[in-house]
ChimeraX commands (.cxc) that place a marker at each C-alpha (Angstrom):
marker #1 position -24.54,-54.16,-20.82 radius 0.5
marker #1 position -27.61,-51.93,-20.56 radius 0.5
marker #1 position -28.03,-48.94,-22.86 radius 0.5
marker #1 position -29.48,-46.03,-20.89 radius 0.5
marker #1 position -31.93,-44.59,-23.39 radius 0.5
marker #1 position -33.51,-41.43,-21.98 radius 0.5
marker #1 position -33.98,-39.46,-25.19 radius 0.5
marker #1 position -35.51,-41.64,-27.95 radius 0.5
marker #1 position -39.03,-40.67,-26.89 radius 0.5
marker #1 position -38.45,-37.03,-27.82 radius 0.5
marker #1 position -35.69,-37.33,-30.42 radius 0.5
marker #1 position -37.26,-34.75,-32.75 radius 0.5
marker #1 position -37.39,-32.13,-29.97 radius 0.5
marker #1 position -33.81,-32.99,-29.01 radius 0.5
marker #1 position -32.68,-32.39,-32.59 radius 0.5
marker #1 position -34.57,-29.11,-32.87 radius 0.5
marker #1 position -33.83,-27.47,-29.52 radius 0.5
marker #1 position -30.38,-28.60,-28.37 radius 0.5
marker #1 position -27.76,-25.86,-28.82 radius 0.5
marker #1 position -24.95,-26.23,-31.35 radius 0.5
marker #1 position -21.31,-26.43,-30.33 radius 0.5
marker #1 position -18.98,-23.57,-31.33 radius 0.5
marker #1 position -16.80,-24.11,-34.38 radius 0.5
marker #1 position -13.77,-23.07,-32.31 radius 0.5
marker #1 position -14.12,-26.29,-30.29 radius 0.5
marker #1 position -13.63,-28.43,-33.38 radius 0.5
marker #1 position -10.85,-26.18,-34.67 radius 0.5
marker #1 position -8.99,-26.74,-31.41 radius 0.5
marker #1 position -9.48,-30.51,-31.40 radius 0.5
marker #1 position -8.34,-30.76,-34.99 radius 0.5
marker #1 position -5.08,-29.01,-34.16 radius 0.5
marker #1 position -4.30,-31.68,-31.55 radius 0.5
marker #1 position -4.55,-34.56,-34.03 radius 0.5
marker #1 position -1.57,-35.94,-35.91 radius 0.5
marker #1 position -3.72,-36.91,-38.90 radius 0.5
marker #1 position -7.23,-36.04,-40.10 radius 0.5
marker #1 position -8.42,-39.16,-41.85 radius 0.5
marker #1 position -11.09,-40.57,-39.56 radius 0.5
marker #1 position -12.98,-39.70,-36.37 radius 0.5
marker #1 position -15.50,-41.64,-34.30 radius 0.5
marker #1 position -18.25,-39.49,-32.80 radius 0.5
marker #1 position -19.63,-41.79,-30.13 radius 0.5
marker #1 position -23.19,-41.30,-28.83 radius 0.5
marker #1 position -23.73,-38.83,-31.64 radius 0.5
marker #1 position -27.44,-38.33,-30.92 radius 0.5
marker #1 position -28.77,-36.37,-33.88 radius 0.5
marker #1 position -25.31,-35.79,-35.33 radius 0.5
marker #1 position -24.56,-32.25,-34.16 radius 0.5
marker #1 position -20.88,-32.89,-33.43 radius 0.5
marker #1 position -20.53,-35.35,-36.31 radius 0.5
marker #1 position -21.55,-32.79,-38.92 radius 0.5
marker #1 position -19.24,-30.16,-37.44 radius 0.5
marker #1 position -16.31,-32.59,-37.53 radius 0.5
marker #1 position -16.57,-32.96,-41.32 radius 0.5
marker #1 position -14.86,-29.59,-41.70 radius 0.5
marker #1 position -11.65,-31.13,-40.31 radius 0.5
marker #1 position -11.77,-34.88,-41.00 radius 0.5
marker #1 position -12.16,-36.83,-44.22 radius 0.5
marker #1 position -14.55,-39.40,-42.75 radius 0.5
marker #1 position -16.75,-39.39,-39.63 radius 0.5
marker #1 position -18.20,-42.56,-38.10 radius 0.5
marker #1 position -21.15,-41.53,-35.93 radius 0.5
marker #1 position -22.73,-44.14,-33.64 radius 0.5
marker #1 position -25.56,-44.08,-31.13 radius 0.5
marker #1 position -27.51,-46.71,-29.24 radius 0.5
marker #1 position -30.77,-45.02,-30.23 radius 0.5
marker #1 position -32.10,-45.57,-33.73 radius 0.5
marker #1 position -34.70,-42.88,-33.04 radius 0.5
marker #1 position -31.98,-40.32,-32.38 radius 0.5
marker #1 position -30.07,-41.30,-35.51 radius 0.5
marker #1 position -33.24,-40.93,-37.58 radius 0.5
marker #1 position -33.07,-37.18,-36.84 radius 0.5
marker #1 position -29.46,-36.83,-38.00 radius 0.5
marker #1 position -28.91,-35.08,-41.34 radius 0.5
marker #1 position -27.34,-37.03,-44.17 radius 0.5
marker #1 position -23.82,-35.98,-45.14 radius 0.5
marker #1 position -21.44,-37.58,-47.65 radius 0.5
marker #1 position -18.60,-37.69,-45.10 radius 0.5
marker #1 position -20.67,-39.15,-42.23 radius 0.5
marker #1 position -21.62,-42.80,-41.75 radius 0.5
marker #1 position -24.28,-43.46,-39.11 radius 0.5
marker #1 position -24.55,-46.75,-37.25 radius 0.5
marker #1 position -26.60,-48.02,-34.30 radius 0.5
marker #1 position -24.08,-49.22,-31.70 radius 0.5
marker #1 position -23.43,-48.81,-28.00 radius 0.5
marker #1 position -20.33,-47.01,-26.79 radius 0.5
marker #1 position -18.84,-50.01,-25.01 radius 0.5
marker #1 position -19.15,-52.43,-27.95 radius 0.5
marker #1 position -19.00,-50.44,-31.17 radius 0.5
marker #1 position -18.06,-53.22,-33.57 radius 0.5
marker #1 position -15.61,-50.83,-35.25 radius 0.5
marker #1 position -12.22,-51.92,-36.59 radius 0.5
marker #1 position -9.04,-51.59,-34.54 radius 0.5
marker #1 position -6.53,-48.75,-34.85 radius 0.5
marker #1 position -8.49,-46.71,-37.37 radius 0.5
marker #1 position -9.37,-43.36,-35.76 radius 0.5
marker #1 position -7.32,-40.21,-35.25 radius 0.5
marker #1 position -9.89,-38.81,-32.82 radius 0.5
marker #1 position -12.77,-40.10,-30.69 radius 0.5
marker #1 position -15.34,-37.57,-29.45 radius 0.5
marker #1 position -18.19,-37.85,-26.95 radius 0.5
marker #1 position -20.45,-34.84,-26.50 radius 0.5
marker #1 position -22.71,-34.66,-23.43 radius 0.5
marker #1 position -22.94,-38.45,-23.02 radius 0.5
marker #1 position -19.97,-40.15,-21.38 radius 0.5
marker #1 position -21.63,-39.90,-17.96 radius 0.5
marker #1 position -24.17,-42.50,-19.17 radius 0.5
marker #1 position -21.49,-45.04,-20.15 radius 0.5
marker #1 position -19.83,-47.97,-18.49 radius 0.5
marker #1 position -16.66,-45.92,-18.69 radius 0.5
marker #1 position -14.17,-48.68,-17.97 radius 0.5
marker #1 position -15.56,-50.70,-20.88 radius 0.5
marker #1 position -15.75,-47.62,-23.08 radius 0.5
marker #1 position -12.13,-46.67,-22.39 radius 0.5
marker #1 position -11.09,-50.19,-23.43 radius 0.5
marker #1 position -12.99,-49.66,-26.66 radius 0.5
marker #1 position -11.29,-46.30,-27.21 radius 0.5
marker #1 position -7.85,-47.87,-26.78 radius 0.5
marker #1 position -8.80,-50.56,-29.28 radius 0.5
marker #1 position -10.06,-48.27,-32.06 radius 0.5
marker #1 position -7.71,-45.27,-31.73 radius 0.5
marker #1 position -4.51,-45.12,-33.71 radius 0.5
marker #1 position -1.31,-44.82,-31.65 radius 0.5
marker #1 position -1.08,-41.18,-30.65 radius 0.5
marker #1 position -4.80,-40.69,-31.28 radius 0.5
marker #1 position -6.89,-38.32,-29.19 radius 0.5
marker #1 position -9.99,-38.78,-27.02 radius 0.5
marker #1 position -12.13,-35.70,-26.29 radius 0.5
marker #1 position -15.13,-35.77,-23.95 radius 0.5
marker #1 position -17.19,-32.75,-22.97 radius 0.5
marker #1 position -20.36,-31.72,-21.23 radius 0.5
marker #1 position -22.34,-28.62,-20.36 radius 0.5
marker #1 position -24.61,-28.05,-17.41 radius 0.5
marker #1 position -27.42,-25.64,-16.54 radius 0.5
marker #1 position -27.71,-22.73,-18.98 radius 0.5
marker #1 position -27.05,-19.25,-17.67 radius 0.5
marker #1 position -29.44,-16.40,-18.46 radius 0.5
marker #1 position -28.13,-12.86,-18.69 radius 0.5
marker #1 position -30.99,-11.44,-16.62 radius 0.5
marker #1 position -30.31,-12.30,-12.92 radius 0.5
marker #1 position -34.03,-12.57,-12.06 radius 0.5
marker #1 position -34.63,-15.00,-14.92 radius 0.5
marker #1 position -31.50,-16.96,-14.09 radius 0.5
marker #1 position -32.66,-17.35,-10.48 radius 0.5
marker #1 position -35.99,-18.78,-11.66 radius 0.5
marker #1 position -34.18,-21.25,-13.89 radius 0.5
marker #1 position -31.90,-22.26,-11.01 radius 0.5
marker #1 position -34.97,-22.93,-8.85 radius 0.5
marker #1 position -36.48,-25.06,-11.60 radius 0.5
marker #1 position -33.26,-27.02,-12.05 radius 0.5
marker #1 position -32.32,-27.48,-8.42 radius 0.5
marker #1 position -35.71,-27.55,-6.66 radius 0.5
marker #1 position -38.55,-28.53,-9.00 radius 0.5
marker #1 position -36.49,-31.21,-10.75 radius 0.5
marker #1 position -34.19,-32.17,-7.90 radius 0.5
marker #1 position -35.76,-35.60,-7.30 radius 0.5
marker #1 position -35.85,-36.40,-11.01 radius 0.5
marker #1 position -32.19,-36.11,-11.98 radius 0.5
marker #1 position -30.31,-39.40,-12.20 radius 0.5
marker #1 position -27.08,-39.86,-10.22 radius 0.5
marker #1 position -25.10,-39.50,-13.46 radius 0.5
marker #1 position -26.15,-35.87,-13.67 radius 0.5
marker #1 position -23.88,-35.06,-10.73 radius 0.5
marker #1 position -20.90,-35.84,-12.96 radius 0.5
marker #1 position -22.08,-33.15,-15.38 radius 0.5
marker #1 position -22.55,-30.66,-12.55 radius 0.5
marker #1 position -18.96,-31.34,-11.54 radius 0.5
marker #1 position -17.82,-30.64,-15.09 radius 0.5
marker #1 position -16.41,-34.18,-15.49 radius 0.5
marker #1 position -13.55,-33.21,-13.15 radius 0.5
marker #1 position -14.07,-36.27,-10.93 radius 0.5
marker #1 position -14.26,-38.76,-13.80 radius 0.5
marker #1 position -11.45,-41.27,-14.11 radius 0.5
marker #1 position -9.63,-40.38,-17.32 radius 0.5
marker #1 position -6.82,-42.89,-17.93 radius 0.5
marker #1 position -5.15,-41.12,-20.84 radius 0.5
marker #1 position -2.25,-38.71,-21.13 radius 0.5
marker #1 position -4.23,-35.55,-20.47 radius 0.5
marker #1 position -3.82,-32.46,-22.61 radius 0.5
marker #1 position -4.72,-29.01,-21.19 radius 0.5
marker #1 position -8.08,-28.00,-22.67 radius 0.5
marker #1 position -8.97,-24.52,-23.85 radius 0.5
marker #1 position -12.22,-22.97,-22.53 radius 0.5
marker #1 position -15.22,-22.81,-24.85 radius 0.5
marker #1 position -18.76,-21.50,-24.45 radius 0.5
marker #1 position -22.00,-22.04,-26.33 radius 0.5
marker #1 position -24.04,-18.86,-26.69 radius 0.5
marker #1 position -27.44,-18.30,-28.31 radius 0.5
marker #1 position -30.08,-15.61,-28.59 radius 0.5
marker #1 position -33.38,-17.35,-27.92 radius 0.5
marker #1 position -37.06,-16.64,-27.58 radius 0.5
marker #1 position -38.96,-17.94,-24.57 radius 0.5
marker #1 position -40.56,-20.79,-26.60 radius 0.5
marker #1 position -37.09,-21.88,-27.72 radius 0.5
marker #1 position -35.88,-22.04,-24.12 radius 0.5
marker #1 position -38.98,-24.00,-23.12 radius 0.5
marker #1 position -38.38,-26.41,-25.99 radius 0.5
marker #1 position -34.84,-26.97,-24.79 radius 0.5
marker #1 position -35.89,-27.54,-21.18 radius 0.5
marker #1 position -38.48,-30.03,-22.41 radius 0.5
marker #1 position -35.63,-32.21,-23.72 radius 0.5
marker #1 position -34.14,-32.56,-20.25 radius 0.5
marker #1 position -34.47,-36.12,-18.97 radius 0.5
marker #1 position -35.54,-34.81,-15.55 radius 0.5
marker #1 position -38.36,-32.77,-17.11 radius 0.5
marker #1 position -39.59,-35.90,-18.85 radius 0.5
marker #1 position -39.51,-37.87,-15.59 radius 0.5
marker #1 position -41.41,-35.12,-13.77 radius 0.5
marker #1 position -44.13,-35.16,-16.42 radius 0.5
marker #1 position -44.36,-38.96,-16.29 radius 0.5
marker #1 position -44.63,-38.93,-12.49 radius 0.5
marker #1 position -47.10,-36.06,-12.08 radius 0.5
marker #1 position -48.90,-35.91,-15.44 radius 0.5
marker #1 position -48.27,-32.16,-15.33 radius 0.5
marker #1 position -45.85,-30.13,-17.43 radius 0.5
marker #1 position -43.86,-27.96,-14.97 radius 0.5
marker #1 position -42.65,-25.76,-17.81 radius 0.5
marker #1 position -46.05,-24.05,-18.07 radius 0.5
marker #1 position -45.59,-22.39,-14.68 radius 0.5
marker #1 position -41.93,-21.61,-15.36 radius 0.5
marker #1 position -42.81,-19.98,-18.68 radius 0.5
marker #1 position -45.27,-17.64,-16.94 radius 0.5
marker #1 position -42.69,-16.72,-14.31 radius 0.5
marker #1 position -39.98,-16.07,-16.88 radius 0.5
marker #1 position -42.32,-14.00,-19.04 radius 0.5
marker #1 position -42.97,-11.73,-16.07 radius 0.5
marker #1 position -39.28,-11.51,-15.19 radius 0.5
marker #1 position -38.23,-10.82,-18.77 radius 0.5
marker #1 position -40.91,-8.17,-19.24 radius 0.5
marker #1 position -39.46,-6.16,-16.36 radius 0.5
marker #1 position -35.99,-6.57,-17.88 radius 0.5
marker #1 position -37.19,-5.49,-21.33 radius 0.5
marker #1 position -36.39,-8.93,-22.74 radius 0.5
marker #1 position -39.75,-9.63,-24.30 radius 0.5
marker #1 position -38.36,-10.74,-27.67 radius 0.5
marker #1 position -34.98,-12.44,-27.26 radius 0.5
marker #1 position -32.50,-13.03,-24.50 radius 0.5
marker #1 position -28.98,-14.35,-24.14 radius 0.5
marker #1 position -28.38,-17.94,-23.02 radius 0.5
marker #1 position -24.92,-19.42,-22.47 radius 0.5
marker #1 position -23.38,-22.73,-21.44 radius 0.5
marker #1 position -19.69,-23.08,-20.50 radius 0.5
marker #1 position -18.30,-26.29,-21.99 radius 0.5
marker #1 position -16.34,-28.60,-19.70 radius 0.5
marker #1 position -13.78,-30.40,-21.86 radius 0.5
marker #1 position -11.25,-33.14,-21.12 radius 0.5
marker #1 position -8.78,-34.28,-23.77 radius 0.5
marker #1 position -6.23,-37.10,-23.69 radius 0.5
marker #1 position -3.83,-38.86,-26.00 radius 0.5
marker #1 position -3.36,-42.60,-26.39 radius 0.5
marker link #1:1,2 radius 0.2
marker link #1:2,3 radius 0.2
marker link #1:3,4 radius 0.2
marker link #1:4,5 radius 0.2
marker link #1:5,6 radius 0.2
marker link #1:6,7 radius 0.2
marker link #1:7,8 radius 0.2
marker link #1:8,9 radius 0.2
marker link #1:9,10 radius 0.2
marker link #1:10,11 radius 0.2
marker link #1:11,12 radius 0.2
marker link #1:12,13 radius 0.2
marker link #1:13,14 radius 0.2
marker link #1:14,15 radius 0.2
marker link #1:15,16 radius 0.2
marker link #1:16,17 radius 0.2
marker link #1:17,18 radius 0.2
marker link #1:18,19 radius 0.2
marker link #1:19,20 radius 0.2
marker link #1:20,21 radius 0.2
marker link #1:21,22 radius 0.2
marker link #1:22,23 radius 0.2
marker link #1:23,24 radius 0.2
marker link #1:24,25 radius 0.2
marker link #1:25,26 radius 0.2
marker link #1:26,27 radius 0.2
marker link #1:27,28 radius 0.2
marker link #1:28,29 radius 0.2
marker link #1:29,30 radius 0.2
marker link #1:30,31 radius 0.2
marker link #1:31,32 radius 0.2
marker link #1:32,33 radius 0.2
marker link #1:33,34 radius 0.2
marker link #1:34,35 radius 0.2
marker link #1:35,36 radius 0.2
marker link #1:36,37 radius 0.2
marker link #1:37,38 radius 0.2
marker link #1:38,39 radius 0.2
marker link #1:39,40 radius 0.2
marker link #1:40,41 radius 0.2
marker link #1:41,42 radius 0.2
marker link #1:42,43 radius 0.2
marker link #1:43,44 radius 0.2
marker link #1:44,45 radius 0.2
marker link #1:45,46 radius 0.2
marker link #1:46,47 radius 0.2
marker link #1:47,48 radius 0.2
marker link #1:48,49 radius 0.2
marker link #1:49,50 radius 0.2
marker link #1:50,51 radius 0.2
marker link #1:51,52 radius 0.2
marker link #1:52,53 radius 0.2
marker link #1:53,54 radius 0.2
marker link #1:54,55 radius 0.2
marker link #1:55,56 radius 0.2
marker link #1:56,57 radius 0.2
marker link #1:57,58 radius 0.2
marker link #1:58,59 radius 0.2
marker link #1:59,60 radius 0.2
marker link #1:60,61 radius 0.2
marker link #1:61,62 radius 0.2
marker link #1:62,63 radius 0.2
marker link #1:63,64 radius 0.2
marker link #1:64,65 radius 0.2
marker link #1:65,66 radius 0.2
marker link #1:66,67 radius 0.2
marker link #1:67,68 radius 0.2
marker link #1:68,69 radius 0.2
marker link #1:69,70 radius 0.2
marker link #1:70,71 radius 0.2
marker link #1:71,72 radius 0.2
marker link #1:72,73 radius 0.2
marker link #1:73,74 radius 0.2
marker link #1:74,75 radius 0.2
marker link #1:75,76 radius 0.2
marker link #1:76,77 radius 0.2
marker link #1:77,78 radius 0.2
marker link #1:78,79 radius 0.2
marker link #1:79,80 radius 0.2
marker link #1:80,81 radius 0.2
marker link #1:81,82 radius 0.2
marker link #1:82,83 radius 0.2
marker link #1:83,84 radius 0.2
marker link #1:84,85 radius 0.2
marker link #1:85,86 radius 0.2
marker link #1:86,87 radius 0.2
marker link #1:87,88 radius 0.2
marker link #1:88,89 radius 0.2
marker link #1:89,90 radius 0.2
marker link #1:90,91 radius 0.2
marker link #1:91,92 radius 0.2
marker link #1:92,93 radius 0.2
marker link #1:93,94 radius 0.2
marker link #1:94,95 radius 0.2
marker link #1:95,96 radius 0.2
marker link #1:96,97 radius 0.2
marker link #1:97,98 radius 0.2
marker link #1:98,99 radius 0.2
marker link #1:99,100 radius 0.2
marker link #1:100,101 radius 0.2
marker link #1:101,102 radius 0.2
marker link #1:102,103 radius 0.2
marker link #1:103,104 radius 0.2
marker link #1:104,105 radius 0.2
marker link #1:105,106 radius 0.2
marker link #1:106,107 radius 0.2
marker link #1:107,108 radius 0.2
marker link #1:108,109 radius 0.2
marker link #1:109,110 radius 0.2
marker link #1:110,111 radius 0.2
marker link #1:111,112 radius 0.2
marker link #1:112,113 radius 0.2
marker link #1:113,114 radius 0.2
marker link #1:114,115 radius 0.2
marker link #1:115,116 radius 0.2
marker link #1:116,117 radius 0.2
marker link #1:117,118 radius 0.2
marker link #1:118,119 radius 0.2
marker link #1:119,120 radius 0.2
marker link #1:120,121 radius 0.2
marker link #1:121,122 radius 0.2
marker link #1:122,123 radius 0.2
marker link #1:123,124 radius 0.2
marker link #1:124,125 radius 0.2
marker link #1:125,126 radius 0.2
marker link #1:126,127 radius 0.2
marker link #1:127,128 radius 0.2
marker link #1:128,129 radius 0.2
marker link #1:129,130 radius 0.2
marker link #1:130,131 radius 0.2
marker link #1:131,132 radius 0.2
marker link #1:132,133 radius 0.2
marker link #1:133,134 radius 0.2
marker link #1:134,135 radius 0.2
marker link #1:135,136 radius 0.2
marker link #1:136,137 radius 0.2
marker link #1:137,138 radius 0.2
marker link #1:138,139 radius 0.2
marker link #1:139,140 radius 0.2
marker link #1:140,141 radius 0.2
marker link #1:141,142 radius 0.2
marker link #1:142,143 radius 0.2
marker link #1:143,144 radius 0.2
marker link #1:144,145 radius 0.2
marker link #1:145,146 radius 0.2
marker link #1:146,147 radius 0.2
marker link #1:147,148 radius 0.2
marker link #1:148,149 radius 0.2
marker link #1:149,150 radius 0.2
marker link #1:150,151 radius 0.2
marker link #1:151,152 radius 0.2
marker link #1:152,153 radius 0.2
marker link #1:153,154 radius 0.2
marker link #1:154,155 radius 0.2
marker link #1:155,156 radius 0.2
marker link #1:156,157 radius 0.2
marker link #1:157,158 radius 0.2
marker link #1:158,159 radius 0.2
marker link #1:159,160 radius 0.2
marker link #1:160,161 radius 0.2
marker link #1:161,162 radius 0.2
marker link #1:162,163 radius 0.2
marker link #1:163,164 radius 0.2
marker link #1:164,165 radius 0.2
marker link #1:165,166 radius 0.2
marker link #1:166,167 radius 0.2
marker link #1:167,168 radius 0.2
marker link #1:168,169 radius 0.2
marker link #1:169,170 radius 0.2
marker link #1:170,171 radius 0.2
marker link #1:171,172 radius 0.2
marker link #1:172,173 radius 0.2
marker link #1:173,174 radius 0.2
marker link #1:174,175 radius 0.2
marker link #1:175,176 radius 0.2
marker link #1:176,177 radius 0.2
marker link #1:177,178 radius 0.2
marker link #1:178,179 radius 0.2
marker link #1:179,180 radius 0.2
marker link #1:180,181 radius 0.2
marker link #1:181,182 radius 0.2
marker link #1:182,183 radius 0.2
marker link #1:183,184 radius 0.2
marker link #1:184,185 radius 0.2
marker link #1:185,186 radius 0.2
marker link #1:186,187 radius 0.2
marker link #1:187,188 radius 0.2
marker link #1:188,189 radius 0.2
marker link #1:189,190 radius 0.2
marker link #1:190,191 radius 0.2
marker link #1:191,192 radius 0.2
marker link #1:192,193 radius 0.2
marker link #1:193,194 radius 0.2
marker link #1:194,195 radius 0.2
marker link #1:195,196 radius 0.2
marker link #1:196,197 radius 0.2
marker link #1:197,198 radius 0.2
marker link #1:198,199 radius 0.2
marker link #1:199,200 radius 0.2
marker link #1:200,201 radius 0.2
marker link #1:201,202 radius 0.2
marker link #1:202,203 radius 0.2
marker link #1:203,204 radius 0.2
marker link #1:204,205 radius 0.2
marker link #1:205,206 radius 0.2
marker link #1:206,207 radius 0.2
marker link #1:207,208 radius 0.2
marker link #1:208,209 radius 0.2
marker link #1:209,210 radius 0.2
marker link #1:210,211 radius 0.2
marker link #1:211,212 radius 0.2
marker link #1:212,213 radius 0.2
marker link #1:213,214 radius 0.2
marker link #1:214,215 radius 0.2
marker link #1:215,216 radius 0.2
marker link #1:216,217 radius 0.2
marker link #1:217,218 radius 0.2
marker link #1:218,219 radius 0.2
marker link #1:219,220 radius 0.2
marker link #1:220,221 radius 0.2
marker link #1:221,222 radius 0.2
marker link #1:222,223 radius 0.2
marker link #1:223,224 radius 0.2
marker link #1:224,225 radius 0.2
marker link #1:225,226 radius 0.2
marker link #1:226,227 radius 0.2
marker link #1:227,228 radius 0.2
marker link #1:228,229 radius 0.2
marker link #1:229,230 radius 0.2
marker link #1:230,231 radius 0.2
marker link #1:231,232 radius 0.2
marker link #1:232,233 radius 0.2
marker link #1:233,234 radius 0.2
marker link #1:234,235 radius 0.2
marker link #1:235,236 radius 0.2
marker link #1:236,237 radius 0.2
marker link #1:237,238 radius 0.2
marker link #1:238,239 radius 0.2
marker link #1:239,240 radius 0.2
marker link #1:240,241 radius 0.2
marker link #1:241,242 radius 0.2
marker link #1:242,243 radius 0.2
marker link #1:243,244 radius 0.2
marker link #1:244,245 radius 0.2
marker link #1:245,246 radius 0.2
marker link #1:246,247 radius 0.2
marker link #1:247,248 radius 0.2
marker link #1:248,249 radius 0.2
marker link #1:249,250 radius 0.2
view
C-alpha cells in the first residue's frame, strides 16, 4: 500500500491558507448519527474538520499518513492525533458513530478503505466523504483568469485522481446505504495574497514549479490585480467553493 503524500512539503502553507468548512456541515452530519461518542476523521491533514467535530462528539480520533501535516494541527483535549494510513488505521473495531473524510478520499485505495470503515464503524454508523473543486470568484473577469490557470496552465500537472473531484465524487463507488445530502458552500472574503497562498497549496502548482523552476502564480497575481482593479476589488473579494458531499449508513 503506497501513501500518496503530496502535501507534507508545504504543510504550514496548507494549514494557513486552506478554507474552513461551514459549521452547518457538521451540524447536519451530527443530526444523522444515532450516538455522539466517537468519530474518526480520516486523512485529517492539519485537523480542520477534526476540531470542528468536537462541537458534536465527545472524542475525535484524527489520523493522517503525513506526520508533517499533523504537526500543524492544533492541540485539543477532545482530539487524539495519530499517524496512520486510511486503509490500515490500526483502530479498534466497532467504535465510531461517524467516519469523515474531507478532500482526500480520491487519493485512497477505496476498496481497502471501505473495508476499514465497515470494521471500525458501529452498526448503524455513518460515513461522510466530501470534496470541493476550483474556487469561484464573484468577478467574472477574475474567475475566467482563474479558470485558465486551473484548466490550461496546470492541465498537465493534475493527477488522474483530480478528475474525481471535478466530478464531485458522483462517479465514485459508494457501497453504503446512501443518505440524501444537503448542499453546503464554503465562502470567504480574501485578499489577493490570501488567494495566491491558497493556490500555492495545490499539488498541481507544486508540480509545475518543480518541473519549470518558475512560480506561475506571479503572472496570475499580476493579471488578477489588473482585473480586480477594474472591478473595484482592490482590497477584498468573495471566493466560494460548493461542497460535494456523499453520506451513507452502515
